[in-house]
MILUM-458803 format. One line per 3 residues: number of its first residue (from 1); their letters; for each residue x, y, z of C-alpha. Coordinates in steps of 0.5 Angstrom, whole numbers. Example, Ala and Ser with C-alpha at 12.3 -4.5 7.8 and 13.67 -1.06 7.14 Angstrom:
BEGIN
1) AS) 25 -9 16 ~ 27 -2 14
END
This chain:
BEGIN
1) MTL) -15 -54 3 ~ -21 -51 -1 ~ -24 -44 0
4) YPV) -30 -40 -1 ~ -30 -38 -9 ~ -32 -31 -7
7) FTL) -25 -30 -3 ~ -21 -33 -9 ~ -25 -29 -14
10) ALS) -24 -23 -10 ~ -16 -24 -10 ~ -16 -26 -17
13) AIL) -19 -19 -19 ~ -15 -15 -14 ~ -9 -18 -17
16) AVI) -11 -18 -24 ~ -12 -10 -23 ~ -5 -9 -20
19) LLS) -2 -13 -26 ~ -6 -9 -31 ~ -4 -3 -27
22) AAM) 4 -5 -27 ~ 4 -7 -34 ~ 0 0 -36
25) HKL) 6 4 -33 ~ 11 0 -36 ~ 8 1 -43
28) RAP) 7 8 -42 ~ 14 9 -41 ~ 18 4 -44
31) QRF) 25 7 -44 ~ 24 9 -36 ~ 23 2 -35
34) RRQ) 29 -1 -39 ~ 33 4 -35 ~ 30 1 -28
37) LDD) 32 -6 -31 ~ 39 -4 -32 ~ 39 0 -25
40) YAL) 38 -7 -22 ~ 44 -10 -25 ~ 42 -17 -26
43) LPP) 41 -18 -33 ~ 46 -17 -39 ~ 45 -11 -42
46) GSL) 43 -14 -49 ~ 37 -17 -46 ~ 34 -11 -43
49) RVV) 30 -9 -49 ~ 27 -16 -50 ~ 26 -16 -43
52) ARI) 23 -9 -42 ~ 18 -12 -48 ~ 16 -19 -45
55) VPA) 15 -17 -38 ~ 9 -12 -39 ~ 6 -17 -44
58) LEI) 7 -23 -39 ~ 3 -18 -33 ~ -3 -17 -38
61) ALA) -3 -25 -40 ~ -3 -27 -32 ~ -8 -21 -31
64) ILL) -13 -25 -36 ~ -11 -32 -34 ~ -13 -30 -27
67) LIP) -20 -27 -29 ~ -22 -34 -33 ~ -24 -39 -28
70) ALR) -21 -45 -32 ~ -14 -42 -32 ~ -15 -38 -25
73) VVG) -10 -43 -22 ~ -5 -42 -28 ~ -5 -35 -27
76) ALG) -5 -35 -20 ~ 1 -39 -20 ~ 5 -35 -25
79) TAL) 3 -29 -21 ~ 6 -32 -15 ~ 13 -33 -19
82) LLG) 13 -27 -22 ~ 12 -23 -16 ~ 17 -27 -12
85) GYA) 22 -26 -18 ~ 21 -18 -17 ~ 22 -19 -9
88) GAM) 28 -23 -11 ~ 31 -18 -15 ~ 29 -13 -10
91) AIN) 32 -17 -4 ~ 39 -18 -8 ~ 40 -11 -9
94) LWR) 38 -9 -2 ~ 43 -14 0 ~ 48 -11 -5
97) GRS) 47 -4 -1 ~ 43 -1 -7 ~ 37 1 -3
100) DID) 38 8 -7 ~ 35 5 -14 ~ 28 6 -16
103) CGC) 24 0 -15 ~ 20 0 -21 ~ 13 -1 -18
106) SGP) 10 5 -20 ~ 9 10 -26 ~ 13 16 -28
109) GME) 13 21 -22 ~ 12 16 -17 ~ 20 14 -16
112) RPL) 21 10 -9 ~ 27 7 -7 ~ 28 0 -5
115) SAA) 26 -2 2 ~ 24 -8 7 ~ 17 -5 6
118) LLW) 17 -7 -1 ~ 19 -14 0 ~ 14 -15 5
121) RNG) 9 -12 1 ~ 11 -17 -5 ~ 11 -23 0
124) LLV) 4 -21 2 ~ 2 -21 -6 ~ 5 -27 -7
127) LMA) 1 -30 -1 ~ -5 -27 -4 ~ -3 -31 -11
130) LLA) -2 -37 -8 ~ -9 -37 -4 ~ -12 -35 -11
133) ALP) -9 -42 -14 ~ -13 -46 -8 ~ -19 -50 -10
136) TLP) -25 -47 -9 ~ -32 -51 -6 ~ -37 -52 -11
139) HPL) -42 -47 -10 ~ -46 -44 -15 ~ -45 -36 -15
142) GGF) -51 -32 -14 ~ -53 -24 -15 ~ -51 -23 -8
145) DLF) -44 -27 -9 ~ -42 -23 -15 ~ -44 -16 -10
148) LIL) -39 -19 -5 ~ -34 -21 -10 ~ -34 -13 -13
151) ACS) -34 -10 -6 ~ -29 -15 -3 ~ -24 -13 -9
154) LVG) -26 -6 -9 ~ -24 -5 -1 ~ -18 -10 -2
157) LMI) -16 -5 -8 ~ -17 1 -3 ~ -13 -2 2
160) YTS) -7 -3 -3 ~ -7 4 -6 ~ -7 7 1
163) IEG) -1 2 3 ~ 2 4 -4 ~ 1 12 -2
166) LLA) 4 11 5 ~ 10 7 2 ~ 11 12 -4
169) NRP) 11 18 1 ~ 15 15 6 ~ 22 18 4
172) RLN) 18 25 4 ~ 15 24 11 ~ 22 22 13
175) ALQ) 25 28 10 ~ 20 33 13 ~ 22 30 20
178) GK) 29 31 19 ~ 31 23 18
END
């Protein structure tokens, strides 16, 4: 299956922005991120410091790879693996009954507990990354194509941000409704 390059490039741009945002909040609050890793209880305590440094660097590297046409497939497959790993860590903790821990998806002040909705979100992001890894039709990009890539990327990021806001505020909305 081959895709129209505008679609693939827009998906790559969306994923790159999401990865860069994720890396930035981890770099701004490294102690918080280390605590979040510890809360998941999946890594030996001695490895937390190293992993807390590697993960944001990996997110930045993948974002860059997604934006380099010759390396897009590697970046997209790496992104799918990373986001799938995040989903796996969430699923393990949900299975353990530990839905009260912070997912680590957002920066300080945006804590949110693990939920099935986050698994669905990550599943969708993995699907986007896998689509971005598919080959594209040979098509020279013109000015209108570049406009479409930018417009699709911005719309995709607005939708993602809206969904993230809804997911982040869901516990507050439930509390207001007495749930």
